[in-house]
C-alpha positions as CSV (number, residue, x, y, z in Angstrom):
1,X,21.6,-97.9,-137.3
2,X,19.9,-94.6,-136.7
3,X,21.9,-92.4,-139.4
4,X,20.7,-95.2,-141.4
5,X,17.0,-94.7,-140.2
6,X,17.6,-90.7,-140.3
7,X,18.5,-90.8,-143.6
8,X,16.0,-92.7,-145.5
9,X,13.2,-92.1,-143.5
10,X,14.1,-88.3,-142.4
11,X,13.2,-88.6,-139.2
12,X,15.0,-86.4,-136.1
13,X,16.7,-82.9,-136.5
14,X,19.5,-84.0,-139.2
15,X,17.0,-86.1,-141.1
16,X,14.7,-83.5,-141.3
17,X,17.5,-80.6,-141.9
18,X,18.9,-83.0,-144.7
19,X,15.5,-83.2,-146.8
20,X,14.7,-79.9,-146.0
21,X,18.2,-79.1,-147.6
22,X,17.8,-82.0,-150.8
23,X,14.1,-80.0,-151.4
24,X,15.6,-76.6,-151.1
25,X,17.8,-77.6,-154.1
26,X,15.5,-80.1,-156.0
27,X,13.5,-76.6,-156.1
28,X,16.5,-74.2,-156.8
29,X,17.4,-76.9,-159.8
30,X,13.4,-76.2,-161.4
31,X,13.6,-73.2,-160.9
32,X,16.8,-72.7,-162.9
33,X,15.2,-74.8,-165.4
34,X,12.4,-72.9,-165.5
35,X,14.5,-69.8,-165.7
36,X,16.5,-71.3,-168.7
37,X,13.2,-72.4,-170.4
38,X,11.3,-69.1,-169.9
39,X,14.2,-67.3,-171.3
40,X,14.6,-68.9,-173.9
41,X,10.9,-68.6,-175.1
42,X,10.9,-64.7,-174.9
43,X,13.8,-65.1,-177.3
44,X,11.5,-67.4,-179.7
45,X,8.6,-64.8,-178.7
46,X,11.2,-62.0,-180.0
47,X,10.7,-63.5,-183.6
48,X,7.0,-63.8,-183.1
49,X,6.1,-67.3,-182.3
50,X,5.0,-68.7,-179.2
51,X,6.5,-72.1,-178.0
52,X,4.8,-75.3,-179.3
53,X,7.6,-77.8,-179.8
54,X,8.8,-79.5,-176.5
55,X,12.2,-78.6,-174.6
56,X,13.5,-82.4,-173.9
57,X,16.8,-82.2,-175.7
58,X,20.3,-82.2,-173.8
59,X,23.6,-80.9,-174.4
60,X,24.8,-84.6,-176.2
61,X,21.5,-84.6,-178.5
62,X,22.1,-81.5,-179.7
63,X,25.5,-82.7,-180.9
64,X,24.8,-86.1,-181.9
65,X,22.4,-84.0,-184.6
66,X,24.8,-82.6,-186.2
67,X,27.3,-85.1,-185.8
68,X,24.7,-87.8,-187.6
69,X,23.4,-85.2,-190.2
70,X,27.6,-84.8,-191.6
71,X,27.9,-88.4,-190.6
72,X,31.8,-89.2,-190.6
73,X,31.5,-92.8,-191.3
74,X,28.9,-92.5,-193.9
75,X,30.8,-89.8,-196.1
76,X,33.8,-91.4,-196.0
77,X,32.6,-94.5,-197.0
78,X,30.4,-93.7,-199.6
79,X,33.3,-91.0,-201.0
80,X,36.8,-92.4,-200.3
81,X,37.3,-94.0,-204.1
82,X,36.2,-90.7,-205.8
83,X,38.6,-88.6,-203.9
84,X,41.6,-91.5,-204.7
85,X,40.6,-92.2,-208.2
86,X,40.5,-88.3,-209.4
87,X,42.9,-87.2,-206.9
88,X,45.5,-90.1,-206.1
89,X,45.9,-90.3,-201.8
90,X,47.0,-86.3,-202.3
91,X,43.7,-85.7,-202.1
92,X,43.7,-86.3,-198.2
93,X,44.6,-82.8,-197.6
94,X,41.1,-81.4,-199.3
95,X,39.8,-83.0,-195.9
96,X,41.4,-79.9,-193.7
97,X,40.9,-77.3,-196.6
98,X,37.2,-77.6,-196.5
99,X,37.6,-78.0,-192.6
100,X,39.3,-75.0,-192.6
101,X,36.5,-73.2,-195.4
102,X,33.3,-74.6,-193.2
103,X,34.6,-73.3,-190.2
104,X,34.4,-69.6,-191.4
105,X,31.1,-70.6,-192.2
106,X,29.9,-72.1,-189.0
107,X,31.5,-69.4,-186.6
108,X,29.1,-67.2,-188.3
109,X,26.4,-69.5,-187.5
110,X,27.2,-70.3,-184.4
111,X,26.3,-66.4,-183.7
112,X,23.0,-66.9,-185.0
113,X,22.2,-69.6,-183.1
114,X,23.9,-67.5,-179.9
115,X,20.8,-65.0,-181.2
116,X,18.0,-66.9,-182.7
117,X,18.0,-70.4,-181.7
118,X,14.9,-71.4,-183.7
119,X,13.9,-74.4,-186.1
120,X,14.6,-73.9,-189.2
121,X,18.0,-72.7,-188.6
122,X,19.1,-71.6,-192.1
123,X,15.6,-70.4,-193.3
124,X,14.7,-68.4,-190.5
125,X,18.9,-66.9,-190.5
126,X,18.5,-65.9,-193.8
127,X,14.9,-64.3,-193.1
128,X,16.1,-62.0,-190.2
129,X,19.6,-60.8,-192.2
130,X,18.5,-60.4,-196.2
131,X,14.3,-60.3,-195.5
132,X,11.2,-62.1,-195.9
133,X,12.0,-62.9,-199.9
134,X,15.8,-63.8,-199.6
135,X,14.5,-65.8,-196.5
136,X,12.2,-67.6,-198.7
137,X,14.5,-68.9,-201.4
138,X,17.2,-69.4,-198.7
139,X,14.7,-71.5,-197.2
140,X,13.2,-73.1,-200.7
141,X,16.8,-73.8,-201.8
142,X,17.7,-75.5,-198.3
143,X,14.0,-77.6,-198.7
144,X,14.9,-79.4,-202.1
145,X,18.4,-80.3,-201.4
146,X,17.3,-82.2,-198.3
147,X,15.3,-83.4,-199.6
148,X,17.5,-85.0,-202.5
149,X,19.8,-85.7,-199.6
150,X,17.6,-87.9,-197.5
151,X,17.5,-90.2,-201.2
152,X,21.2,-89.6,-201.5
153,X,21.8,-90.8,-198.0
154,X,19.3,-93.8,-198.8
155,X,21.2,-94.8,-201.5
156,X,24.5,-95.6,-199.4
157,X,22.9,-99.4,-197.9
158,X,23.6,-100.4,-201.2
159,X,27.5,-99.7,-201.4
160,X,27.5,-101.0,-197.9
161,X,24.9,-103.9,-197.4
162,X,25.6,-106.1,-200.6
163,X,29.2,-106.8,-199.5
164,X,28.4,-107.6,-195.6
165,X,26.2,-110.2,-197.3
166,X,25.4,-111.3,-200.6
167,X,21.8,-111.9,-199.1
168,X,21.1,-107.8,-199.2
169,X,21.3,-108.4,-203.3
170,X,17.3,-108.8,-203.2
171,X,17.2,-107.7,-207.0
172,X,19.6,-109.8,-209.5
173,X,22.7,-110.9,-208.2
174,X,24.8,-107.9,-209.2
175,X,25.4,-108.2,-212.3
176,X,23.2,-107.2,-214.0
177,X,22.8,-103.8,-215.7
178,X,20.1,-102.3,-213.7
179,X,19.8,-104.6,-210.6
180,X,22.8,-102.8,-208.5
181,X,20.5,-99.3,-209.6
182,X,17.2,-101.1,-208.8
183,X,18.2,-103.0,-205.0
184,X,19.4,-99.4,-204.4
185,X,16.1,-98.0,-204.6
186,X,14.3,-100.9,-202.5
187,X,17.1,-100.7,-199.6
188,X,16.9,-96.8,-200.1
189,X,12.9,-97.1,-199.5
190,X,12.7,-98.8,-196.8
191,X,15.1,-97.1,-195.2
192,X,13.3,-93.7,-195.8
193,X,10.1,-95.7,-194.3
194,X,11.9,-96.1,-191.0
195,X,13.0,-92.5,-190.1
196,X,9.4,-91.6,-190.9
197,X,8.2,-93.8,-188.4
198,X,10.9,-92.5,-186.1
199,X,10.4,-88.6,-186.6
200,X,6.5,-89.3,-186.8
201,X,6.5,-90.6,-183.0
202,X,8.3,-87.8,-181.7
203,X,11.8,-86.1,-180.7
204,X,12.5,-87.8,-177.7
205,X,12.4,-91.1,-179.9
206,X,14.4,-89.9,-182.8
207,X,17.0,-87.9,-179.9
208,X,17.6,-91.7,-178.3
209,X,17.7,-93.8,-181.4
210,X,20.2,-90.9,-183.0
211,X,22.1,-90.9,-180.3
212,X,22.4,-94.4,-179.8
213,X,23.5,-94.9,-183.0
214,X,26.2,-91.7,-182.9
215,X,27.4,-93.0,-179.9
216,X,27.9,-96.2,-182.1
217,X,29.5,-94.8,-184.7
218,X,32.3,-92.7,-182.8
219,X,33.2,-95.6,-180.9
220,X,33.6,-97.9,-184.1
221,X,34.8,-94.4,-185.9
222,X,37.6,-94.1,-183.0
223,X,38.6,-98.2,-182.8
224,X,38.9,-97.9,-186.6
225,X,41.7,-95.3,-186.1
226,X,43.4,-97.4,-183.7
227,X,43.1,-100.5,-186.4
228,X,44.3,-98.7,-189.4
229,X,47.4,-97.1,-187.0
230,X,48.5,-101.3,-186.1
231,X,48.3,-102.1,-190.1
232,X,50.4,-98.5,-191.1
233,X,52.8,-100.3,-193.5
234,X,54.4,-96.6,-195.1
235,X,55.4,-93.6,-194.2
236,X,53.1,-90.2,-194.2
237,X,54.6,-88.9,-197.6
238,X,52.3,-91.3,-199.2
239,X,49.6,-88.6,-199.1
240,X,52.1,-86.8,-201.1
241,X,52.1,-89.0,-204.4
242,X,49.6,-87.8,-207.0
243,X,50.3,-91.0,-209.4
244,X,50.5,-88.4,-212.6
245,X,46.7,-87.0,-212.3
246,X,47.8,-83.7,-213.3
247,X,48.2,-85.3,-217.0
248,X,45.4,-83.6,-219.4
249,X,44.2,-81.4,-217.0
250,X,44.1,-77.9,-218.1
251,X,45.2,-76.3,-214.2
252,X,47.8,-79.6,-214.1
253,X,47.3,-81.6,-211.1
254,X,45.5,-78.4,-209.4
255,X,42.5,-79.6,-212.0
256,X,42.3,-83.0,-210.2
257,X,42.9,-81.8,-207.0
258,X,39.5,-79.8,-207.4
259,X,37.9,-82.4,-208.7
260,X,38.8,-85.0,-205.9
261,X,38.6,-82.3,-203.4
262,X,34.8,-82.5,-204.0
263,X,34.7,-86.0,-201.8
264,X,35.3,-83.9,-199.0
265,X,33.3,-81.1,-199.8
266,X,30.3,-83.7,-200.2
267,X,30.6,-84.6,-196.5
268,X,31.7,-82.0,-194.1
269,X,28.4,-79.7,-194.5
270,X,25.0,-79.9,-191.9
271,X,26.8,-78.8,-188.5
272,X,23.7,-76.4,-188.6
273,X,21.3,-79.1,-187.6
274,X,22.4,-78.8,-183.7
275,X,20.5,-75.4,-183.7
276,X,17.6,-76.7,-186.4
277,X,16.0,-78.1,-182.8
278,X,16.8,-74.9,-180.9
279,X,13.2,-74.9,-179.7
280,X,13.4,-78.9,-178.7
281,X,16.5,-78.1,-177.1
282,X,17.6,-76.6,-172.8
283,X,19.3,-73.3,-173.3
284,X,20.0,-73.8,-177.0
285,X,20.9,-69.7,-177.2
286,X,24.9,-71.0,-175.3
287,X,24.2,-75.4,-175.9
288,X,23.6,-74.8,-180.3
289,X,27.3,-72.9,-180.9
290,X,28.9,-75.5,-178.9
291,X,27.3,-78.6,-180.6
292,X,28.1,-76.4,-183.9
293,X,31.8,-76.4,-183.3
294,X,31.9,-79.4,-181.3
295,X,30.4,-81.8,-184.6
296,X,32.4,-79.5,-187.0
297,X,36.3,-80.3,-184.9
298,X,34.9,-83.8,-184.5
299,X,34.5,-84.4,-187.8
300,X,37.4,-83.3,-188.8
301,X,39.6,-85.0,-186.6
302,X,38.0,-88.4,-186.7
303,X,37.5,-88.3,-190.3
304,X,40.9,-87.4,-191.3
305,X,42.4,-89.5,-189.4
306,X,40.2,-92.6,-190.8
307,X,41.3,-91.6,-194.0
308,X,45.1,-90.9,-193.1
309,X,45.5,-93.7,-191.7
310,X,43.3,-96.0,-194.8
311,X,46.3,-94.4,-197.0
312,X,49.0,-95.8,-194.8
313,X,47.6,-98.9,-194.3
314,X,45.8,-100.3,-197.3
315,X,47.9,-103.4,-198.9
316,X,48.0,-102.3,-202.2
317,X,47.8,-97.9,-203.3
318,X,47.5,-98.9,-206.6
319,X,45.3,-101.4,-206.8
320,X,41.9,-101.3,-209.0
321,X,39.2,-101.6,-205.9
322,X,40.6,-99.1,-204.0
323,X,39.1,-96.4,-206.7
324,X,36.1,-98.7,-206.9
325,X,34.9,-100.4,-203.7
326,X,37.0,-97.7,-201.9
327,X,37.4,-97.7,-198.1
328,X,35.2,-101.2,-197.8
329,X,38.4,-102.5,-199.9
330,X,40.8,-101.3,-196.9
331,X,38.3,-102.4,-194.1
332,X,37.9,-106.1,-195.2
333,X,41.5,-106.4,-196.9
334,X,43.5,-104.7,-194.2
335,X,41.7,-106.2,-190.9
336,X,40.0,-109.2,-192.3
337,X,36.4,-110.4,-193.0
338,X,35.4,-110.8,-189.3
339,X,36.5,-107.5,-187.7
340,X,35.8,-106.0,-191.2
341,X,31.9,-106.7,-191.8
342,X,32.0,-106.0,-187.7
343,X,33.1,-102.0,-188.7
344,X,31.0,-102.4,-192.1
345,X,28.0,-103.0,-189.9
346,X,28.5,-100.3,-187.7
347,X,28.6,-97.9,-191.1
348,X,25.1,-99.0,-191.8
349,X,24.1,-97.8,-188.3
350,X,25.8,-94.5,-189.1
351,X,24.3,-94.7,-192.1
352,X,20.7,-95.3,-190.8
353,X,21.5,-92.1,-188.2
354,X,22.4,-90.0,-190.9
355,X,19.0,-90.6,-192.9
356,X,17.2,-90.2,-189.1
357,X,18.8,-86.8,-188.8
358,X,18.7,-85.0,-192.3
359,X,14.9,-86.2,-192.5
360,X,14.7,-84.3,-188.9
361,X,16.5,-81.6,-190.2
362,X,14.1,-81.2,-193.1
363,X,11.0,-81.7,-191.1
364,X,11.5,-78.5,-188.9
365,X,12.6,-76.6,-192.2
366,X,9.2,-77.1,-193.1
367,X,7.7,-76.4,-190.2
368,X,8.9,-73.6,-189.6
369,X,8.2,-72.2,-192.8
370,X,4.8,-73.4,-193.0
371,X,4.5,-71.7,-189.8
372,X,4.7,-68.5,-191.8
373,X,2.4,-69.4,-194.2
374,X,5.1,-70.2,-196.4
375,X,4.8,-73.3,-198.0
376,X,1.2,-75.0,-200.0
377,X,-0.8,-76.5,-197.3
378,X,0.4,-74.5,-194.3
379,X,-1.6,-75.3,-191.5
380,X,-1.6,-79.2,-192.2
381,X,2.4,-78.5,-192.4
382,X,2.9,-76.5,-189.0
383,X,0.5,-78.5,-187.0
384,X,2.4,-79.9,-183.8
385,X,0.7,-83.8,-182.5
386,X,-0.2,-83.2,-179.1
387,X,0.7,-86.7,-178.9
388,X,3.9,-86.8,-180.4
389,X,4.5,-82.9,-179.7
390,X,5.8,-83.1,-183.2
391,X,4.7,-81.9,-187.0
392,X,3.7,-85.1,-188.5
393,X,2.7,-84.1,-192.2
394,X,6.3,-83.0,-193.0
395,X,7.4,-86.3,-191.9
396,X,5.4,-88.7,-193.7
397,X,5.4,-85.9,-196.8
398,X,9.0,-85.8,-197.1
399,X,9.3,-89.3,-197.0
400,X,7.1,-89.8,-200.0
401,X,8.5,-87.4,-202.1
402,X,12.4,-88.9,-201.3
403,X,11.2,-92.2,-201.8
404,X,9.8,-90.8,-205.4
405,X,13.2,-89.5,-206.5
406,X,14.8,-92.5,-205.7
407,X,12.5,-93.9,-208.1
408,X,15.0,-92.4,-210.8
409,X,17.3,-94.3,-210.0
410,X,16.0,-97.1,-211.0
411,X,17.4,-96.9,-214.4
412,X,18.7,-93.8,-215.0
413,X,21.5,-94.2,-212.3
414,X,23.9,-90.7,-213.8
415,X,20.7,-88.5,-214.2
416,X,20.2,-89.4,-209.7
417,X,24.3,-88.5,-209.4
418,X,23.8,-85.5,-211.1
419,X,20.4,-84.5,-209.4
420,X,22.8,-85.3,-205.6
421,X,25.8,-83.4,-207.0
422,X,23.6,-80.1,-207.7
423,X,21.4,-80.8,-204.2
424,X,25.0,-80.3,-202.2
425,X,25.8,-77.3,-204.4
426,X,22.1,-75.8,-203.4
427,X,23.2,-76.1,-199.8
428,X,26.2,-74.6,-200.1
429,X,24.3,-71.2,-201.7
430,X,21.5,-72.0,-199.2
431,X,24.7,-70.8,-196.1
432,X,25.8,-68.5,-198.5
433,X,21.9,-66.8,-198.3
434,X,23.0,-66.6,-194.5
435,X,26.2,-65.5,-195.1
436,X,26.3,-63.0,-197.5
437,X,23.4,-60.4,-196.1
438,X,24.9,-60.7,-192.7
439,X,28.1,-59.8,-194.2
440,X,26.0,-56.8,-195.7
441,X,24.8,-56.5,-192.4
442,X,28.1,-56.4,-190.6
443,X,29.6,-53.6,-192.8
444,X,26.3,-51.4,-192.4
445,X,26.9,-51.7,-188.8
446,X,23.5,-53.2,-187.9
447,X,24.7,-56.9,-186.5
448,X,24.8,-57.5,-183.1
449,X,25.3,-60.2,-181.5
450,X,23.4,-61.6,-178.4
451,X,25.0,-60.0,-175.3
452,X,26.3,-62.5,-173.1
453,X,26.2,-65.4,-175.6
454,X,29.0,-66.4,-178.4
455,X,30.3,-63.4,-180.1
456,X,33.2,-63.2,-182.5
457,X,33.8,-60.2,-181.7
458,X,36.8,-58.0,-184.1
459,X,36.8,-60.9,-185.9
460,X,33.3,-61.0,-186.6
461,X,34.3,-58.9,-190.1
462,X,37.2,-61.0,-191.3
463,X,35.6,-64.2,-190.7
464,X,32.4,-63.3,-192.3
465,X,34.1,-62.2,-195.4
466,X,36.1,-65.1,-195.6
467,X,32.9,-67.1,-195.0
468,X,31.7,-65.8,-198.2
469,X,34.4,-66.1,-200.8
470,X,34.6,-69.9,-199.4
471,X,30.9,-70.8,-200.0
472,X,31.3,-68.7,-203.5
473,X,34.5,-70.6,-204.3
474,X,33.4,-74.4,-203.5
475,X,29.8,-73.4,-204.9
476,X,31.3,-72.3,-208.1
477,X,34.1,-75.6,-207.9
478,X,31.0,-77.9,-207.0
479,X,28.7,-76.4,-210.5
480,X,32.2,-76.6,-212.9
481,X,30.9,-78.9,-215.6
482,X,33.3,-81.8,-215.4
483,X,32.2,-84.8,-218.1
484,X,33.7,-87.0,-214.6
485,X,31.4,-85.6,-212.1
486,X,28.1,-84.8,-214.6
487,X,28.9,-87.3,-217.4
488,X,31.0,-90.0,-216.1
489,X,29.9,-92.7,-218.2
490,X,28.6,-92.3,-222.3
491,X,26.8,-91.0,-224.0
492,X,27.4,-87.4,-223.3
493,X,24.8,-84.9,-222.8
494,X,25.1,-81.5,-222.7
495,X,22.4,-81.1,-220.6
496,X,24.1,-83.8,-217.9
497,X,27.6,-81.5,-218.2
498,X,25.6,-77.8,-217.1
499,X,23.0,-80.1,-215.2
500,X,24.3,-77.5,-211.9
501,X,23.6,-74.5,-213.7
502,X,20.3,-75.9,-215.0
503,X,18.9,-77.4,-212.6
504,X,20.0,-74.8,-209.6
505,X,18.9,-72.0,-212.1
506,X,15.6,-74.0,-212.4
507,X,14.3,-75.0,-208.8
508,X,15.5,-70.8,-208.3
509,X,13.8,-69.0,-211.0
510,X,11.0,-71.5,-210.3
511,X,10.1,-71.5,-206.8
512,X,10.9,-67.4,-206.2
513,X,8.3,-67.2,-209.0
514,X,5.6,-69.2,-207.1
515,X,7.0,-67.1,-204.1
516,X,6.9,-63.6,-206.2
517,X,2.9,-64.2,-207.8
518,X,1.4,-66.4,-205.3
519,X,3.2,-67.4,-201.9
520,X,4.2,-63.7,-200.9
521,X,0.9,-62.7,-200.6
522,X,-0.5,-64.9,-198.3
523,X,3.2,-65.0,-196.0
524,X,2.1,-64.4,-192.3
525,X,2.8,-66.4,-188.8
526,X,-0.3,-68.8,-188.8
527,X,-2.8,-67.5,-185.8
528,X,-2.1,-70.1,-183.5
529,X,1.4,-69.7,-183.9
530,X,1.9,-66.5,-183.4
531,X,3.3,-65.1,-180.2
532,X,0.8,-63.8,-177.6
533,X,1.4,-59.9,-176.1
534,X,0.1,-58.3,-173.4
535,X,-3.5,-58.0,-173.3
536,X,-4.0,-60.6,-175.8
537,X,-7.7,-62.4,-175.1
538,X,-9.3,-65.5,-176.3
539,X,-11.0,-63.5,-178.3
540,X,-7.5,-61.9,-180.0
541,X,-5.9,-65.4,-180.0
542,X,-8.2,-66.5,-182.3
543,X,-8.0,-63.4,-184.9
544,X,-6.6,-63.1,-188.2
545,X,-2.8,-64.3,-189.0
546,X,0.0,-61.9,-187.5
547,X,2.5,-60.6,-190.2
548,X,5.7,-62.1,-190.3
549,X,8.4,-59.8,-189.2
550,X,11.0,-59.4,-191.2
């Protein structure tokens, strides 16, 4: 009884010592946290910015941000049909191929995340590696691609919800020429409104919802692997079958395989989001590189097994539904309607958190560019809400633009599919605007990783070279004017076939022209966001904006 009383009340010599030790331990933890936050803020100050976003995110939050952007369930369920229809079961080998290539890019990003743990990662990295002009173009391409990607992810609701219940087909019965497209816009708009509200109400709410959604997605994905594995009906050699798709291809099956590989390339990107929350994360210089690699490896392993077991468990590899309904057909026919619908509801959750992560990444990118006065209405876009501790204006504006992009899909779904493909190309191009300048700096001996943190060491140069070669090859493969990608249904139009080159060219040239003649002259860190220097006082802080470090 006395021991209990001392422990509870802290009385007596032993109780006093225990209380003192607990107080000291708490104080030491607080000191360590303060020291870490101070070090993170010092890294931010080196870039010319003062800390404004609240550091509340832990290891799992940053990991969840990366893996929810990749979103294995969203990507595999949305694109499985494309891979099978154009490459047959052998398309599965594009999954490890894309992983190996993206791993080279991710390793370069890990070095940058360790040294520059800052919001709007791709924009700031390209600026630090290639200068302000390259940085602006990289950020502009990434920003445009992110807004289109948000709309594209939102469209995935149409692929899944009506298969769960016809109740979700609000417009028509799905048999009309534009029923599905119009319904997709409606469902997608509702999702974008939700992600806008969640992001506007603060990063903590976003992180909690995102982390819960990712946990459900991971559990569901692992369960799906086990359930499909229990229904395997054919040997692994089935993934070597090409179904004669080499016929009519100028490169034989390689041509068909490169087309089908887009189904994997469309999924395995966005891992840099784990670093884009660097200003809201604890110890991001160490945690962001780990989160990037964990997100990529987890996505590769889980997604690869889902695709493999789906091909080995599907009742009929020659079924027409496999190339139309894709993985949804496999799940419903293999696991039965009840379990199949449970899995499809998990896919809906995955789509939701994926859209949330894409929207979040876009907000941080807009905030980072606006802070440098590199966007119109910069003061508004860079303003951090004192109540919610998050940039509210970018959340609303990006959401509105995404809904407007969705409206294109109402009567012109073919044009939207072209724009969606182009958005992925622009993300790969934005990645190249980081890895190419980084390679140039390595060759000149001007790159030095952060001391005591993630470093590739002597492998840095070969990994960087492979990252550039991979990014160039995949961007070319994505942009290749294939009719099955850019003009899948008639009538044939040359501007759709060459849509990738036309659209990317217009976005790049038009955007950079605007920057060079208008925005470039205004580029500087907004006064309210610039890092304080020794001797700064209230008068100094109210003075003109500081120039951007290049």
